[in-house]
C-alpha positions in Angstrom: 3.2 3.8 -14.4 5.0 5.0 -17.6 3.7 3.6 -21.1 6.2 0.9 -22.0 7.6 -0.3 -25.7 5.8 -4.0 -26.0 9.6 -5.0 -27.4 10.5 -4.7 -23.7 8.5 -7.1 -22.5 8.2 -9.8 -25.3 11.9 -8.8 -27.1 10.9 -8.6 -30.6 8.4 -11.1 -30.4 5.4 -10.8 -32.7 2.0 -11.6 -30.7 1.0 -15.4 -31.3 -1.9 -17.2 -31.6 -0.2 -19.1 -28.6 -0.1 -16.5 -26.5 -3.9 -15.2 -27.1 -4.7 -19.2 -26.4 -2.5 -18.8 -23.2 -4.0 -15.9 -21.5 -0.9 -14.1 -21.4 0.9 -11.0 -20.9 1.9 -7.5 -21.5 1.5 -4.0 -20.7 -1.5 -2.1 -21.3 -1.4 1.3 -22.3 -2.6 2.7 -19.3 -3.2 1.0 -15.9 -5.6 4.0 -15.0 -8.2 3.0 -17.4 -8.8 0.0 -16.3 -12.4 -0.4 -14.2 -12.2 -1.2 -10.4 -13.5 -4.5 -8.7 -16.0 -4.4 -6.0 -15.0 -5.9 -3.1 -15.9 -10.0 -2.0 -14.2 -12.7 -0.6 -14.1 -16.4 -1.1 -16.1 -17.1 2.7 -17.2 -15.2 5.3 -15.0 -15.6 7.6 -12.7 -13.4 5.3 -14.5 -9.8 5.2 -12.5 -7.1 5.5 -12.4 -4.2 4.1 -9.6 -1.7 5.5 -7.4 0.7 3.8 -4.5 -0.4 1.9 -2.2 -0.8 5.2 -5.0 -2.5 7.6 -3.9 -5.7 7.6 -5.8 -8.3 10.0 -5.2 -12.0 11.4 -7.4 -14.6 9.8 -8.2 -18.0 10.6 -9.0 -21.0 8.3 -12.0 -22.4 9.0 -15.3 -24.6 7.5 -18.2 -25.7 8.5 -18.0 -29.5 9.5 -21.6 -29.3 6.7 -19.4 -28.2 3.7 -17.3 -31.2 4.6 -20.2 -33.8 5.0 -21.7 -32.4 1.9 -18.4 -32.9 0.0 -18.4 -36.3 0.8 -22.3 -36.8 -0.5 -21.3 -34.9 -3.7 -18.0 -37.1 -4.2 -20.3 -40.6 -3.5 -23.0 -39.6 -5.9 -20.7 -38.8 -8.9 -22.5 -39.9 -12.3 -19.5 -41.6 -13.4 -18.9 -41.9 -17.4 -17.8 -45.3 -19.6 -14.1 -46.2 -19.1 -11.9 -44.2 -22.2 -11.5 -46.6 -25.2 -7.5 -46.4 -25.3 -5.5 -48.4 -22.4 -3.5 -44.5 -22.0 -4.5 -41.5 -20.8 -4.0 -40.0 -24.3 -7.8 -39.2 -23.7 -7.4 -37.7 -20.3 -7.4 -38.5 -16.9 -8.4 -42.1 -16.6 -11.4 -43.6 -15.0 -9.3 -45.7 -12.6 -7.4 -42.7 -11.4 -10.6 -40.5 -10.4 -12.2 -43.1 -9.0 -9.3 -44.5 -7.2 -8.9 -40.5 -6.1 -13.0 -40.1 -5.3 -12.9 -43.3 -3.1 -10.1 -42.2 -0.7 -11.8 -38.5 -0.6 -15.4 -39.7 0.2 -13.9 -42.5 3.2 -10.5 -41.8 3.9 -9.1 -37.9 3.7 -8.8 -35.6 6.2 -8.6 -31.5 5.4 -8.7 -30.9 8.7 -5.3 -31.7 8.9 -4.4 -29.3 6.4 -6.8 -26.6 7.7 -4.3 -27.2 11.0 -0.9 -26.8 9.5 -2.6 -23.6 7.3 -4.0 -22.2 11.1 0.0 -23.4 12.5 1.3 -20.0 10.1 0.4 -16.4 10.7 -2.6 -15.8 7.9 -3.9 -12.4 7.4 -5.8 -10.4 5.1 -5.4 -6.7 3.5 -7.0 -4.6 1.7 -4.9 -3.5 -1.7 -6.4 -1.3 -4.5 -10.0 -2.4 -3.3 -9.8 -6.1 -3.2 -8.8 -7.9 0.1 -5.7 -10.4 -0.2 -4.8 -13.0 1.8 -1.5 -14.1 2.5 0.7 -15.9 5.2 3.5 -13.9 6.5 6.3 -15.8 8.3 9.6 -13.8 10.5 12.6 -15.6 11.0 14.0 -15.3 14.1 17.8 -14.6 12.5 18.8 -11.2 12.2 19.1 -9.7 8.6 16.6 -12.3 7.1 16.1 -11.6 3.1 11.9 -11.0 3.0 11.0 -12.9 0.0 7.5 -12.9 -1.7 6.6 -16.2 -3.2 3.6 -16.7 -6.0 1.7 -19.7 -6.8 0.0 -20.3 -10.0 -2.9 -22.5 -11.4 -4.0 -25.1 -10.5 -2.3 -24.4 -7.3 -2.4 -22.3 -3.7 -0.3 -21.2 -0.7 -0.5 -25.0 0.6 1.6 -25.6 -2.4 4.3 -23.3 -0.4 3.4 -25.1 3.1 6.8 -27.1 2.9 9.3 -24.9 2.1 8.4 -22.2 5.0 9.9 -23.5 8.1 13.5 -24.7 6.2 13.3 -21.1 4.3 12.8 -19.5 7.9 14.5 -21.2 9.5 17.4 -22.8 8.0 19.6 -24.0 10.6 17.3 -26.2 11.5 17.5 -27.8 8.1 21.2 -28.0 7.6 21.4 -24.4 6.0 22.9 -21.3 8.0 21.6 -18.4 9.5 22.8 -16.2 7.0 20.4 -17.9 4.3 17.3 -17.0 6.5 14.7 -15.5 4.7 10.8 -13.9 6.3 8.4 -15.6 3.8 5.4 -13.9 2.5 3.3 -15.9 0.2 -0.2 -14.0 -1.2 -3.2 -16.1 -2.3 -3.9 -14.7 -6.2 -6.8 -12.5 -6.4 -9.6 -15.1 -7.3 -7.9 -18.0 -5.3 -8.1 -19.6 -2.0 -8.7 -16.7 0.3 -8.2 -13.6 -1.4 -10.7 -11.8 -2.5 -12.7 -12.6 -5.8 -12.9 -9.4 -8.6 -16.4 -8.7 -9.8 -14.7 -6.6 -12.7 -12.2 -7.1 -15.6 -8.7 -5.9 -15.0 -7.2 -8.2 -12.1 -4.0 -9.1 -14.4 -0.5 -9.9 -13.6 0.4 -6.2 -14.1 -2.1 -5.3 -11.4 -1.3 -8.0 -9.3 2.2 -7.3 -9.6 1.6 -4.0 -8.6 -0.4 -5.1 -5.5 2.7 -7.4 -4.2 4.9 -4.4 -4.1 2.4 -2.5 -2.3 2.1 -5.5 0.2 5.5 -6.1 0.8 5.6 -2.3 1.3 2.8 -2.2 4.0 4.5 -4.7 5.6 7.7 -2.2 6.4 10.1 -3.7 3.7 12.2 -1.4 1.6 14.4 -4.4 -0.4 12.7 -7.9 -1.1 13.0 -10.7 -3.7 10.3 -12.3 -5.7 9.9 -15.8 -6.6 7.0 -17.8 -8.5 6.1 -20.8 -11.2 3.6 -20.6 -13.6 1.4 -17.7 -12.8 3.7 -17.3 -10.5 6.4 -16.3 -12.8 4.5 -14.6 -15.4 3.6 -12.4 -11.6 7.5 -11.9 -10.7 8.7 -11.2 -14.0 6.4 -8.2 -14.4 7.4 -7.0 -11.3 10.7 -7.4 -12.5 9.7 -5.1 -15.4 8.4 -2.8 -13.3 11.0 -2.8 -11.3 9.7 -0.9 -7.9 12.9 0.5 -5.6 12.9 -2.2 -3.3 13.0 -5.4 -5.8 16.6 -6.8 -6.0 15.8 -9.8 -8.0 13.5 -12.8 -8.9 13.7 -16.2 -9.4 12.0 -18.6 -11.3 11.4 -22.1 -11.9 9.1 -22.2 -15.3 11.0 -19.4 -17.2 10.5 -17.6 -19.8 13.1 -18.4 -22.1 11.9 -19.2 -25.2 13.9 -17.6 -28.4 10.5 -15.8 -30.3 11.5 -16.9 -33.5 11.3 -20.5 -32.0 8.5 -20.1 -30.6 6.4 -19.2 -33.3 7.9 -21.7 -35.4 6.5 -24.6 -32.2 3.1 -23.1 -32.1 2.9 -23.2 -35.9 3.8 -26.8 -35.7 6.8 -26.6 -38.4 9.9 -29.3 -38.5 12.7 -29.4 -35.6 15.3 -26.5 -36.8 18.9 -28.1 -36.9 21.8 -26.9 -34.9 20.3 -27.4 -31.5 22.1 -28.7 -28.3 20.5 -32.1 -26.6 19.0 -29.6 -23.8 17.5 -27.2 -26.4 16.2 -30.4 -28.4 14.5 -31.8 -25.6 12.9 -28.4 -24.7 11.9 -28.3 -28.2 10.0 -31.5 -28.0 8.5 -31.4 -24.7 7.0 -27.5 -26.1 5.9 -29.3 -29.0 3.7 -32.1 -27.3 2.4 -29.0 -25.0 1.5 -26.8 -27.8 -0.1 -29.9 -29.6 -1.7 -32.0 -26.7 -1.8 -29.8 -23.5 -3.5 -26.5 -24.2 -7.1 -27.7 -23.7 -7.7 -26.1 -20.6 -5.7 -22.8 -21.1 -8.0 -22.3 -24.4 -11.3 -22.3 -22.0 -10.2 -20.4 -19.4 -9.1 -17.7 -21.5 -12.0 -17.9 -23.9 -15.2 -18.8 -22.0 -14.6 -19.6 -18.4 -17.7 -18.5 -17.1 -18.9 -21.6 -19.2 -17.6 -24.2 -16.5 -20.1 -24.5 -14.2 -19.7 -28.3 -14.1 -16.4 -27.6 -11.8 -18.0 -25.9 -9.9 -20.9 -27.9 -9.0 -19.1 -31.4 -9.5 -16.1 -32.4 -7.0 -14.9 -34.9 -9.3 -15.3 -32.8 -12.2 -13.0 -30.2 -10.1 -10.4 -32.7 -9.5 -10.3 -33.9 -12.7 -9.9 -30.6 -14.6 -7.2 -29.8 -12.2 -5.2 -33.2 -12.6 -5.1 -33.1 -16.2 -3.0 -29.6 -15.8 0.5 -30.7 -17.7 1.1 -34.4 -18.9 4.2 -35.1 -16.3 2.0 -33.9 -13.3 -1.4 -35.9 -14.3 1.2 -39.2 -14.8 2.6 -38.5 -11.3 -0.6 -38.2 -10.0 -1.9 -41.3 -11.1 0.7 -43.4 -10.1 0.2 -41.8 -6.7 -3.3 -42.9 -6.4 -2.2 -45.8 -7.7 -0.2 -46.7 -4.1 3.0 -45.2 -5.7 4.9 -43.4 -3.6 6.3 -39.8 -5.3 7.3 -36.3 -3.8 3.5 -36.0 -3.7 1.4 -38.0 -1.6 -3.2 -38.7 -1.7 -3.2 -35.5 1.0 -0.9 -32.9 -1.1 -3.2 -34.0 -4.2 -6.9 -33.4 -2.2 -5.6 -31.1 -0.2 -5.4 -28.4 -2.9 -8.2 -29.5 -5.0 -10.2 -29.7 -1.8 -9.3 -25.7 -0.8 -10.4 -24.7 -4.3 -13.9 -26.7 -3.5 -14.0 -25.0 -0.3 -13.7 -21.7 -1.4 -15.5 -21.9 -4.1 -12.4 -20.6 -6.5 -12.9 -23.1 -9.5 -14.3 -20.2 -12.1 -12.8 -17.0 -10.6 -9.2 -18.8 -10.5 -9.6 -19.3 -14.6 -11.0 -15.4 -15.1 -7.4 -14.9 -14.5 -6.8 -16.4 -18.1 -9.6 -14.5 -19.5 -8.8 -11.2 -18.4 -5.2 -11.5 -18.9 -5.7 -12.4 -22.6 -8.8 -9.4 -22.4 -6.9 -6.7 -21.1 -3.8 -6.9 -21.9 -2.0 -7.1 -25.6 -1.4 -10.4 -26.5 2.4 -12.1 -26.1 3.7 -15.4 -25.4 3.7 -16.7 -22.1 6.9 -18.5 -22.6 9.0 -15.9 -24.6 11.9 -13.9 -23.8 10.3 -10.6 -21.8 13.8 -9.1 -21.7 14.0 -8.3 -17.6 16.9 -6.6 -16.7 16.8 -7.5 -13.0 19.0 -10.2 -11.5 17.6 -13.8 -12.1 17.9 -16.9 -10.5 16.6 -19.8 -12.7 15.8 -23.1 -11.4 15.2 -26.2 -14.0 13.2 -29.2 -12.8 13.3 -32.0 -15.9 9.6 -32.4 -15.8 8.0 -29.0 -16.3 5.9 -28.2 -19.1 9.6 -27.3 -20.6 12.8 -27.3 -18.8 14.8 -24.0 -19.5 18.2 -24.5 -21.5 21.0 -23.0 -19.8 21.5 -21.8 -23.3 18.4 -19.6 -23.5 18.3 -18.6 -20.2 21.6 -16.8 -20.4 20.3 -15.2 -23.1 16.7 -14.4 -21.7 18.2 -12.8 -18.3 21.7 -10.6 -19.2 21.7 -10.9 -15.3 21.2 -14.2 -14.2 23.5 -14.6 -11.2 22.3 -18.4 -10.9 21.3 -21.4 -13.1 20.6 -24.7 -11.6 19.1 -27.9 -13.3 18.1 -30.4 -10.7 17.3 -34.2 -11.3 13.9 -34.8 -10.6 10.8 -32.9 -10.0 7.7 -30.9 -11.9 5.4 -28.2 -12.3 5.0 -27.8 -8.6 8.6 -27.7 -7.6 8.2 -26.1 -4.2 5.8 -28.8 -3.3 7.0 -32.3 -4.9 10.9 -31.1 -4.4 11.0 -28.6 -1.5 14.2 -29.8 -0.2 15.8 -28.7 -3.7 13.9 -26.0 -3.7 14.8 -24.3 -0.7 18.2 -25.0 -1.4 17.7 -23.0 -5.2 16.4 -20.0 -3.1 19.3 -20.3 -0.6 22.1 -20.3 -2.9 20.3 -18.4 -5.8 19.7 -15.7 -3.5 23.3 -15.4 -1.7 24.8 -12.6 -4.4 21.8 -10.3 -3.3 22.0 -10.5 0.3 24.7 -7.7 0.4 22.3 -4.9 -1.0 
């Protein structure tokens, strides 16, 4: 890969402390200088070490003893005292965690989601020395558009299970045959059933190259990419690498913040005059996140190996995952208090249990450290000068809802922008109908290619 001026990735942004603490993105000077990782899979059932084109079926299966031990550990939790405030300003509230633990230990059934995972074609392949797990579902419709979808943290392929059939079988869900996709959903290295890197270097740049290799190995010469959270970072890096087959990308956590505003936000400066209503709300959301929401990212960027507690305690892991962002944490608290939301109690515990059974609490956290220590610093939400076509979906309770005005400047070839009335960080999981509609509408103009 040629060396690229940092301005092509970050616009004119100077590196900020916010970027380094979020553990984020830029291009290394020389990819070939990166250390090659050894092969390690998260479970014995996923040990495949073939060539890059060696794709083998994979089936999810955990022994009953592991589920019994999980329930025992949940029941044996040593609880702290209740928070000294009446809200969640000190973190996930004790009542929420005890309700979650009670359901997890006595009512939750992992086997249901295990069966659902196995209802889709799962595979393992070896790319660049590491085992990569992915779900691959082909549409029966002619000329389906290949789409690779990438999750983030604290997510997994479980986030995307609700959207697979509507995307691949659109006529069953009110769509047209011409809107069909072939869907590829990989697990990020260190997450889920993918291998765990044993040496530094598996950052978004390397993952983006691996995803392009994966799509080529599957026989796709033209495809599109989608992601939120780390999935957006990886998709935008793919766009910057601009492989010949990539037609465009879609994002539900766009990087659109003007560099000067991002620097002012993190420095705690007053809100500038002249912002529109949407821009002002985005400023407020980002200001809150920078002041109150960076704790998990700081620790994972700086000292992920210290997080032994979330590898040893299921309830500790659950609390760490719940406290990702304010809106998601509040939604999950409402769910365990009995409310009906876009996510159910089972949805939430499916994902947390995946992290527990695969023992990926710490290996997934290393993505933050790896990125901040193997790439030059840069802002997660700042403009990266993506020149390929971009479809932008905006959900109001995301960490920040990207205003159209910022998106138009960030993506000169923006082909779609839609702001939905409901939804947050886990868009495909929480609001699958909105998400599927956005994929159909957002990528429709690229199908002629």
